[in-house]
C-alpha positions in Angstrom: 0.0 0.0 0.0 1.3 3.4 -0.9 1.8 5.8 2.0 0.7 9.4 2.0 3.3 12.1 1.6 2.3 15.0 3.8 3.0 18.6 2.8 5.1 20.9 5.0 2.1 22.6 6.2 0.1 19.4 7.0 3.1 18.0 8.9 3.7 21.2 11.0 -0.1 21.6 11.7 -0.2 18.0 12.9 2.8 18.5 15.2 1.2 21.7 16.5 -2.0 19.9 17.3 -0.4 16.9 18.9 2.3 18.7 20.9 1.0 22.2 21.8 0.0 21.0 25.3 3.4 19.4 25.9 5.0 22.7 24.9 2.7 24.7 27.2 3.3 22.3 30.1 6.7 23.5 31.2 6.5 21.1 34.2 7.0 18.0 32.1 10.4 16.4 32.1 12.2 17.7 29.0 15.7 19.0 28.7 14.9 22.2 26.9 12.1 24.8 27.2 12.1 25.5 23.5 12.6 22.0 22.1 9.8 19.5 22.5 10.4 15.8 21.9 8.0 14.3 19.3 7.2 10.8 18.2 7.6 10.6 14.5 5.8 7.2 14.3 2.7 8.7 16.0 2.8 11.7 13.7 3.2 9.4 10.7 0.3 7.2 11.8 -2.0 10.3 12.2 -0.9 11.5 8.7 -1.2 8.0 7.0 2.5 8.0 6.4 5.7 6.3 7.6 7.9 7.3 10.5 11.1 7.2 8.5 9.5 9.5 5.9 8.4 11.9 8.6 11.9 11.9 10.1 13.5 12.4 6.7 11.2 15.4 6.0 11.9 17.0 9.3 15.7 16.2 9.5 16.9 16.4 5.9 14.5 18.9 4.4 12.8 21.2 6.9 15.7 21.6 9.3 18.0 22.3 6.4 15.6 24.7 4.9 14.8 26.7 8.0 17.9 26.5 10.3 19.9 29.7 10.5 23.2 30.8 12.1 23.2 33.5 14.8 25.8 36.3 15.1 27.7 34.1 17.7 27.9 31.4 14.9 25.6 29.1 16.8 22.9 27.4 14.7 19.2 27.6 15.5 17.6 24.4 14.3 13.9 23.7 13.6 14.4 20.0 14.3 17.2 18.3 16.3 17.9 14.6 16.5 19.0 14.9 20.2 18.6 17.7 22.7 20.1 16.7 26.1 18.4 13.3 26.8 15.5 14.0 24.5 15.3 12.5 21.0 13.6 13.9 17.9 12.9 17.4 19.1 11.1 20.3 17.4 11.9 23.9 18.2 8.3 24.6 19.0 8.2 28.4 19.0 10.2 28.5 15.8 8.0 25.9 14.2 4.9 27.9 15.1 6.5 30.9 13.4 7.3 28.9 10.3 3.8 27.4 10.3 2.2 30.9 10.6 4.2 32.0 7.6 3.1 28.9 5.6 -0.5 29.5 6.5 -0.3 33.1 5.5 1.1 32.1 2.1 -1.7 29.5 1.7 -4.3 32.2 2.5 -2.8 34.6 -0.1 -2.7 31.8 -2.7 -6.3 30.8 -1.9 -7.6 34.4 -2.2 -5.8 34.8 -5.5 -7.2 31.6 -6.8 -10.8 32.5 -5.8 -10.4 36.0 -7.4 -9.2 34.3 -10.6 -12.2 31.9 -10.6 -14.6 34.8 -10.0 -12.9 36.7 -12.9 -13.3 33.8 -15.2 -17.0 33.4 -14.2 -17.7 37.1 -14.8 -15.9 36.9 -18.2 -18.0 33.9 -19.2 -21.2 35.6 -18.2 -20.2 38.8 -20.1 -19.4 36.6 -23.1 -22.7 34.8 -22.9 -24.6 38.1 -22.5 -22.8 39.8 -25.4 -23.4 36.7 -27.7 -27.2 36.9 -27.1 
């Protein structure tokens, strides 16, 4: 059976929904306030995908795409394989920022698409009226 390949926005939205409470609950036993450990297999199951695919997207694609270097030459990662004793960690506040940007771009795209469809409909109506 072919597994589903989630988009960046689908993946980050699912992580947000599944781990927001863990991020908010600063009392839980994690080694970093910013990095929240995630279970790629659970995320994959919820998305109808495979844990190795989810790990690959996070580690090889998204972290590479969004990590940046600060002025002190330290890197800020979106996803880290290990933070202290925690494994497979997402920089939650940074992820939320990336997700907000992706959602904003999606809204802009959807609005442009809707306006284009409306324009086509109006043009077709005008063509129909002028033909009769």
